[in-house]
Every structure is written in structure tokens, then in C-alpha cells.
MDTraj code that builds the backbone (N, CA, C; nanometers):
import mdtraj as md
import numpy as np

residues = "MET LEU LYS THR LYS GLN TYR LYS GLU GLY ASP ILE VAL THR LEU VAL MET THR GLY GLY GLN GLU LEU LEU GLY LYS PHE VAL SER GLU ASN GLY THR ASP PHE VAL VAL LYS LYS PRO LEU THR LEU VAL PHE GLY GLN GLN ILE SER PHE GLN PRO PHE THR VAL THR GLY ASP SER GLU GLY GLU VAL VAL LEU ARG ASP ASP LYS ILE VAL SER VAL LEU GLN THR ASN LYS GLU THR THR LYS ALA TYR GLN SER ALA THR SER GLY LEU VAL THR PRO ASP SER GLY LEU ILE THR".split()
xyz = np.array([
    [0.1264, -0.0927, -0.0096],
    [-0.0153, -0.0042, -0.0019],
    [0.1125, 0.1415, -0.0509],
    [0.1020, 0.2196, -0.0603],
    [0.0989, 0.3339, -0.0918],
    [0.0969, 0.4247, 0.0259],
    [0.1995, 0.4731, 0.1115],
    [0.1510, 0.6000, 0.1948],
    [0.1968, 0.7106, 0.1973],
    [0.0755, 0.7985, 0.1863],
    [0.1348, 0.9456, 0.1701],
    [0.1034, 1.0475, 0.2785],
    [-0.0346, 0.9712, 0.3518],
    [-0.0797, 1.0298, 0.4473],
    [-0.0548, 1.0307, 0.6126],
    [-0.0341, 1.0841, 0.6603],
    [-0.0506, 1.0193, 0.8626],
    [-0.1985, 1.0650, 0.8764],
    [-0.2245, 1.0346, 0.9401],
    [-0.3544, 1.0509, 1.0067],
    [-0.3818, 1.1213, 1.1774],
    [-0.3996, 1.1824, 1.2226],
    [-0.3880, 1.1814, 1.3770],
    [-0.5154, 1.1005, 1.4050],
    [-0.5322, 1.0548, 1.5529],
    [-0.6000, 0.9874, 1.6136],
    [-0.6916, 1.0562, 1.6447],
    [-0.8106, 0.9781, 1.6373],
    [-0.9432, 1.0115, 1.6366],
    [-1.0205, 1.0701, 1.5158],
    [-0.9261, 1.1107, 1.3660],
    [-0.9284, 1.1177, 1.2398],
    [-1.0400, 1.0035, 1.1903],
    [-1.1935, 1.1207, 1.1279],
    [-1.2605, 0.9789, 1.0667],
    [-1.2051, 0.9501, 0.9422],
    [-1.1688, 0.8446, 0.9412],
    [-1.0997, 0.7879, 0.8110],
    [-1.2249, 0.7019, 0.6936],
    [-1.1845, 0.6718, 0.5754],
    [-1.2666, 0.5882, 0.4833],
    [-1.1449, 0.4913, 0.4788],
    [-1.2018, 0.3554, 0.4637],
    [-1.0985, 0.2415, 0.3799],
    [-1.1533, 0.1858, 0.3024],
    [-1.0982, 0.1784, 0.2258],
    [-1.1341, 0.1301, 0.0691],
    [-1.0626, -0.0083, 0.0540],
    [-1.1245, -0.1527, 0.1229],
    [-1.0443, -0.2215, 0.0882],
    [-1.0668, -0.3647, -0.0225],
    [-0.9778, -0.4713, -0.0599],
    [-0.9196, -0.4780, -0.1446],
    [-1.0714, -0.5819, -0.2226],
    [-1.2229, -0.5834, -0.1699],
    [-1.3401, -0.6803, -0.1638],
    [-1.4216, -0.5375, -0.3206],
    [-1.3315, -0.4483, -0.2104],
    [-1.4077, -0.2963, -0.2632],
    [-1.4950, -0.2307, -0.2042],
    [-1.4711, -0.2860, -0.0582],
    [-1.5884, -0.2214, 0.0888],
    [-1.5381, -0.1128, 0.1144],
    [-1.6389, -0.0460, 0.1246],
    [-1.5839, 0.1074, 0.2119],
    [-1.5895, 0.0549, 0.3387],
    [-1.4458, 0.1177, 0.4310],
    [-1.5446, 0.0994, 0.5876],
    [-1.4804, 0.2092, 0.6564],
    [-1.6131, 0.2875, 0.7182],
    [-1.5311, 0.4156, 0.7773],
    [-1.5363, 0.3766, 0.9469],
    [-1.3887, 0.4516, 0.9872],
    [-1.4272, 0.3916, 1.1274],
    [-1.2673, 0.5862, 1.1820],
    [-1.3340, 0.5270, 1.2895],
    [-1.2250, 0.6602, 1.4296],
    [-1.0200, 0.5706, 1.3976],
    [-0.9462, 0.6691, 1.3417],
    [-0.8149, 0.6129, 1.3280],
    [-0.7808, 0.5605, 1.4390],
    [-0.6914, 0.5211, 1.4581],
    [-0.6169, 0.5277, 1.6179],
    [-0.4538, 0.4595, 1.5966],
    [-0.4202, 0.3709, 1.5481],
    [-0.2837, 0.3688, 1.4895],
    [-0.2465, 0.2901, 1.3614],
    [-0.1415, 0.2930, 1.2933],
    [-0.0951, 0.1822, 1.2179],
    [-0.0007, 0.1489, 1.1770],
    [0.1677, 0.0723, 1.1708],
    [0.2176, 0.0623, 1.2054],
    [0.2883, -0.0750, 1.0934],
    [0.2587, -0.0256, 0.9742],
    [0.3484, -0.0944, 0.8401],
    [0.2750, -0.2032, 0.8420],
    [0.2128, -0.3027, 0.9062],
    [0.1245, -0.3859, 0.8485],
    [0.0427, -0.3802, 0.8712],
    [-0.0003, -0.3459, 1.0065],
    [-0.1892, -0.3218, 1.0559],
    [-0.2103, -0.1916, 1.0958],
    [-0.3878, -0.1767, 1.0302],
    [-0.3848, -0.0630, 1.0479],
    [-0.5047, -0.0466, 1.1806],
    [-0.5096, 0.0489, 1.2793],
    [-0.6252, 0.0484, 1.3561],
    [-0.7470, 0.1445, 1.3461],
    [-0.8776, 0.1092, 1.3828],
    [-0.9692, 0.1951, 1.4285],
    [-1.0419, 0.1359, 1.5023],
    [-1.1200, 0.2306, 1.5018],
    [-1.2062, 0.2506, 1.6419],
    [-1.3896, 0.2248, 1.5415],
    [-1.4895, 0.1522, 1.6289],
    [-1.5720, 0.2051, 1.5879],
    [-1.6589, 0.1681, 1.4409],
    [-1.5680, 0.0807, 1.3353],
    [-1.5720, 0.0852, 1.2329],
    [-1.7109, 0.0218, 1.1646],
    [-1.8061, 0.1243, 1.0803],
    [-1.9108, 0.0848, 1.0078],
    [-1.8645, 0.0673, 0.9041],
    [-1.9779, -0.0101, 0.7855],
    [-1.9717, -0.0616, 0.6607],
    [-2.0751, 0.0164, 0.5890],
    [-2.1023, 0.0244, 0.4227],
    [-2.2076, 0.1441, 0.3844],
    [-2.3145, 0.0311, 0.3568],
    [-2.4222, 0.0891, 0.4023],
    [-2.4961, 0.0315, 0.3223],
    [-2.6376, 0.1182, 0.1850],
    [-2.6137, 0.0710, 0.0671],
    [-2.7156, 0.1518, 0.0004],
    [-2.8268, 0.0771, -0.0404],
    [-2.9273, 0.1877, -0.1025],
    [-3.0974, 0.1806, -0.0614],
    [-3.1100, 0.3419, -0.1279],
    [-3.2494, 0.3501, -0.0449],
    [-3.2947, 0.5014, -0.1030],
    [-3.2428, 0.5815, -0.0428],
    [-3.1338, 0.5462, 0.0611],
    [-3.0524, 0.6623, 0.1368],
    [-2.8984, 0.5702, 0.1430],
    [-2.8440, 0.6136, 0.1244],
    [-2.6728, 0.5639, 0.1843],
    [-2.6807, 0.5288, 0.3376],
    [-2.6777, 0.4192, 0.4213],
    [-2.6970, 0.4149, 0.5566],
    [-2.5613, 0.3722, 0.6223],
    [-2.5373, 0.3368, 0.7238],
    [-2.4366, 0.2818, 0.8008],
    [-2.5199, 0.1390, 0.8577],
    [-2.4152, 0.0152, 0.8823],
    [-2.4424, -0.0905, 0.9096],
    [-2.3031, -0.1572, 0.9739],
    [-2.2803, -0.2392, 1.0956],
    [-2.1984, -0.2626, 1.2092],
    [-2.0455, -0.3168, 1.1011],
    [-1.9293, -0.3302, 1.0866],
    [-1.8408, -0.3760, 1.0137],
    [-1.8537, -0.5017, 1.0129],
    [-1.9570, -0.5632, 1.0759],
    [-1.9215, -0.7448, 1.1326],
    [-2.1014, -0.7366, 1.2449],
    [-2.1173, -0.8750, 1.1494],
    [-2.2851, -0.8898, 1.2601],
    [-2.2503, -0.9356, 1.3654],
    [-2.1382, -1.0642, 1.3387],
    [-2.1359, -1.1368, 1.4883],
    [-2.0547, -1.0906, 1.6283],
    [-1.9209, -0.9852, 1.5804],
    [-1.7733, -1.0333, 1.6517],
    [-1.8175, -0.8539, 1.6684],
    [-1.7297, -0.8894, 1.8373],
    [-1.7843, -0.6851, 1.9065],
    [-1.6979, -0.6374, 1.8377],
    [-1.7481, -0.5399, 1.7691],
    [-1.6519, -0.4032, 1.6437],
    [-1.6930, -0.2672, 1.7010],
    [-1.7012, -0.2574, 1.8434],
    [-1.7617, -0.1430, 1.9541],
    [-1.5811, -0.0693, 1.9691],
    [-1.5594, -0.1540, 1.9677],
    [-1.4216, -0.0951, 2.0400],
    [-1.2862, -0.0951, 1.8664],
    [-1.1843, -0.1211, 1.9101],
    [-1.1147, -0.1377, 1.8048],
    [-1.0687, -0.2675, 1.7630],
    [-1.0324, -0.2574, 1.5900],
    [-1.0706, -0.3264, 1.5048],
    [-0.9226, -0.3152, 1.4069],
    [-0.8253, -0.4114, 1.4250],
    [-0.6809, -0.4374, 1.3393],
    [-0.7276, -0.4967, 1.2421],
    [-0.7092, -0.4077, 1.1182],
    [-0.7291, -0.4831, 0.9801],
    [-0.5839, -0.4155, 0.9481],
    [-0.5320, -0.5922, 0.7873],
    [-0.3515, -0.6498, 0.7951],
    [-0.4374, -0.5008, 0.6787],
    [-0.2514, -0.4677, 0.6542],
    [-0.2562, -0.3167, 0.5559],
    [-0.2279, -0.3751, 0.3527],
    [-0.2191, -0.5198, 0.4189],
    [-0.1812, -0.5273, 0.2917],
    [-0.3972, -0.6191, 0.2098],
    [-0.4545, -0.5938, 0.2918],
    [-0.6118, -0.6231, 0.2442],
    [-0.6517, -0.4494, 0.2000],
    [-0.6032, -0.3549, 0.2467],
    [-0.6478, -0.2390, 0.2327],
    [-0.6323, -0.1499, 0.0771],
    [-0.6667, -0.1251, -0.0224],
    [-0.6404, -0.0384, -0.1144],
    [-0.6472, 0.0296, -0.0901],
    [-0.7109, 0.1503, -0.0494],
    [-0.6041, 0.3228, 0.0303],
    [-0.7255, 0.3854, 0.1503],
    [-0.6537, 0.4909, 0.1424],
    [-0.7276, 0.5412, 0.3210],
    [-0.7497, 0.6462, 0.2424],
    [-0.8342, 0.7036, 0.2890],
    [-0.9134, 0.8732, 0.2767],
    [-0.9263, 0.9172, 0.3856],
    [-0.8820, 1.0403, 0.3766],
    [-0.9813, 1.1653, 0.5056],
    [-1.1232, 1.0924, 0.4760],
    [-1.2265, 1.0987, 0.5390],
    [-1.3741, 1.1073, 0.5379],
    [-1.4278, 1.2577, 0.4919],
    [-1.5047, 1.3007, 0.3896],
    [-1.5648, 1.4164, 0.3538],
    [-1.6625, 1.4606, 0.4754],
    [-1.6724, 1.5736, 0.5099],
    [-1.7466, 1.6423, 0.6336],
    [-1.8989, 1.5655, 0.6233],
    [-1.9571, 1.5744, 0.5257],
    [-2.1182, 1.5233, 0.4957],
    [-2.0934, 1.3992, 0.5707],
    [-1.9864, 1.3030, 0.5520],
    [-1.9824, 1.1563, 0.5974],
    [-1.9939, 1.2236, 0.6920],
    [-1.8881, 1.2488, 0.7781],
    [-1.8289, 1.2132, 0.8957],
    [-1.9184, 1.2747, 1.0058],
    [-2.0618, 1.4020, 0.9527],
    [-2.0906, 1.4236, 1.0168],
    [-2.2140, 1.3066, 1.0610],
    [-2.2360, 1.2608, 0.9504],
    [-2.2930, 1.1136, 0.9517],
    [-2.2846, 1.0265, 1.0480],
    [-2.1703, 0.9851, 1.0732],
    [-2.0802, 0.8976, 1.0993],
    [-2.0661, 0.9332, 1.2552],
    [-2.0819, 1.0504, 1.2856],
    [-2.0461, 1.1292, 1.4574],
    [-2.1924, 1.0255, 1.4885],
    [-2.2890, 1.1128, 1.4291],
    [-2.4722, 1.0724, 1.4893],
    [-2.4706, 0.9415, 1.4616],
    [-2.4393, 0.8784, 1.3873],
    [-2.4612, 0.7216, 1.4178],
    [-2.3533, 0.6396, 1.5172],
    [-2.2783, 0.7162, 1.5541],
    [-2.2112, 0.6393, 1.6492],
    [-2.1837, 0.7164, 1.8156],
    [-2.2256, 0.8419, 1.8344],
    [-2.2768, 0.8826, 1.9189],
    [-2.3452, 0.9255, 1.9953],
    [-2.4549, 0.9547, 1.8848],
    [-2.6390, 0.9482, 1.8803],
    [-2.5839, 1.1579, 1.8873],
    [-2.5239, 1.1649, 1.8863],
    [-2.5214, 1.3236, 1.9330],
    [-2.5655, 1.3520, 1.7602],
    [-2.6529, 1.4794, 1.7723],
    [-2.6168, 1.5452, 1.6284],
    [-2.5161, 1.7423, 1.6376],
    [-2.4667, 1.7378, 1.5962],
    [-2.3858, 1.8514, 1.5725],
    [-2.4097, 1.9042, 1.4931],
    [-2.4573, 2.0622, 1.5287],
    [-2.5085, 2.1837, 1.4202],
    [-2.4070, 2.2302, 1.3278],
    [-2.4270, 2.2776, 1.2510],
    [-2.3744, 2.3456, 1.1296],
    [-2.2882, 2.4518, 1.2229],
    [-2.2201, 2.5241, 1.1777],
    [-2.1369, 2.5844, 1.2256],
    [-2.2173, 2.7286, 1.2090],
    [-2.2223, 2.8686, 1.2766],
    [-2.3050, 2.9865, 1.2848],
    [-2.4022, 3.0026, 1.3969],
    [-2.5252, 3.1148, 1.3387],
    [-2.5549, 3.1646, 1.4909],
    [-2.6499, 3.0297, 1.5054],
    [-2.6837, 2.9899, 1.6344],
    [-2.7686, 2.9161, 1.7537],
    [-2.8608, 2.9920, 1.7960],
    [-2.9946, 2.9670, 1.7401],
    [-3.0937, 3.0920, 1.7744],
    [-3.1857, 2.9989, 1.8135],
])
top = md.Topology()
chain = top.add_chain()
for i, resn in enumerate(residues, 1):
    res = top.add_residue(resn, chain, resSeq=i)
    for name in ("N", "CA", "C"):
        top.add_atom(name, md.element.get_by_symbol(name[0]), res)
traj = md.Trajectory(xyz[None], top)
């Protein structure tokens, strides 16, 4: 995997896996062979895009270790999807910046 950018702990990242699956999660660490994210979710395509747990039977609420050789690309998640991810994982909705009335 070509490494061109370092991420900070807590950044919301999008990982594209070798099978084409997109995974979103909070960046924890990477060490050259493993990439660690917390609370990973995958996308569900329907009338609207929504999220589902990374695994149905495993406990993916904590940290999940992914092998670097199974990752095609790692990207900073766009702002709109980051807000949706944060809402889905925390239950809190963050308002757009500006005056709150």
C-alpha cells in the first residue's frame, strides 16, 4: 500500500478494502503491517446511504485491527459523511457552524 499521509488519532477515515467494501472508522494507529480503527461501520446502499456494523457477530464497538495488505486506499472522510458517522456512533447531532437561535 502506498503511504502518503499520516492521520491523527480520532480522525474519521474511509478505508477501501481489496474486495471493494468501504469502511469508516476513527483512526487509532498504523504500524506498517496493521491499520487500527475504532467503531468501524460499512455503507448500506438503498434509497439513502446508511451505515451498518462492520461485522454482525463480532464486537466491533472497540478497536479493530485490519491488515495493510487488505487495504487499497485510506482517505480522509468528507465532511458530510463525517457528520453522519459521528451522529451514528455517538447519538449526538452537531449543528452547522453559525448562529444558534
